[in-house]
C-alpha positions as CSV (number, residue, x, y, z in Angstrom):
1,M,20.3,27.7,10.3
2,T,18.5,29.9,7.8
3,T,18.0,29.3,4.1
4,P,18.3,32.0,1.4
5,H,15.0,33.0,-0.2
6,C,12.9,31.7,2.7
7,D,10.4,34.4,3.8
8,L,10.1,32.7,7.2
9,C,13.8,32.5,7.8
10,E,14.1,36.2,6.9
11,A,11.6,37.0,9.7
12,A,10.9,40.5,8.5
13,R,8.7,42.4,10.8
14,Y,6.0,43.5,8.4
15,T,3.1,42.8,10.8
16,E,2.5,42.8,14.6
17,W,4.8,40.5,16.5
18,Y,3.4,38.9,19.7
19,H,6.3,36.7,20.9
20,D,10.0,36.2,20.1
21,D,12.4,33.7,21.7
22,D,15.3,31.3,20.8
23,I,13.0,28.6,19.5
24,C,10.3,30.5,17.7
25,W,8.5,33.8,16.9
26,V,4.8,34.5,16.7
27,A,3.4,37.3,14.5
28,E,0.3,38.1,12.5
29,C,0.5,36.2,9.2
30,E,0.9,38.7,6.4
31,S,-1.3,36.6,4.1
32,C,-4.3,35.7,6.4
33,S,-4.0,38.1,9.4
34,V,-4.1,35.5,12.1
35,P,-1.4,34.6,14.7
36,M,1.3,32.3,13.3
37,V,4.2,30.6,15.1
38,V,7.4,30.0,13.1
39,W,10.2,27.7,14.1
40,R,13.6,29.6,14.0
41,Q,15.2,26.6,12.3
42,H,14.6,26.0,8.6
43,G,12.9,22.6,8.2
44,V,9.6,20.8,8.8
45,N,10.3,18.5,11.7
46,P,11.1,20.3,14.9
47,P,12.0,18.1,17.9
48,D,8.9,17.2,20.1
49,A,10.0,19.6,22.9
50,D,10.3,22.5,20.4
51,R,7.0,21.7,18.8
52,Q,5.2,21.5,22.2
53,H,6.8,24.9,23.2
54,M,5.7,26.5,19.9
55,L,2.1,25.3,20.2
56,E,1.8,26.4,23.8
57,V,3.2,29.9,23.0
58,L,0.8,30.1,20.0
59,G,-2.1,29.0,22.1
60,G,-1.5,31.8,24.6
61,V,-1.3,34.3,21.8
62,A,-4.5,32.9,20.2
63,D,-6.3,33.2,23.5
64,R,-5.4,36.9,23.7
65,V,-6.2,37.6,20.1
66,H,-9.2,35.4,19.4
67,G,-10.5,34.8,22.9
68,A,-10.0,32.1,25.5
69,E,-13.4,30.5,25.2
70,M,-13.3,26.8,24.4
71,G,-13.5,26.2,20.6
72,V,-13.1,29.8,19.5
73,W,-9.9,29.1,17.6
74,W,-8.1,26.1,16.2
75,L,-4.5,25.2,15.1
76,D,-3.9,24.8,11.4
77,D,-0.6,23.1,10.7
78,D,-1.1,22.7,6.9
79,M,1.9,24.6,5.5
80,R,0.3,25.6,2.2
81,S,2.3,28.6,0.9
82,I,5.7,27.7,2.5
83,P,5.8,23.9,2.8
84,D,9.5,23.7,3.7
85,H,9.5,25.7,6.9
86,F,7.6,24.7,10.0
87,H,4.8,27.1,11.0
88,V,1.3,26.8,12.4
89,H,-1.6,29.3,12.2
90,A,-4.2,29.9,15.0
91,R,-7.4,30.4,13.0
92,R,-10.7,31.7,14.4
93,R,-13.6,29.3,14.0
94,L,-16.5,30.7,12.0
95,R,-19.7,31.0,14.1
96,W,-23.0,30.7,12.3
């Protein structure tokens, strides 16, 4: 189910896409330029199996984009800009 006026439901391909399946898609976030997984359903509470699948897919993409070394990236599930559609960012940790 999609919702009108939801950028994530629209799934426009403005940036690089890394993954696309029946549950989710992963693309570079237009706002912050990091990999982001998006649930294909509009809502914030995916079933546990869908959530696990999405995080595993995003983890694989993050390993390719940021590096597979332990602690190089982290999952940010704070949905700041679009709080009504489940999505998670894989952010690179800052190194001092």
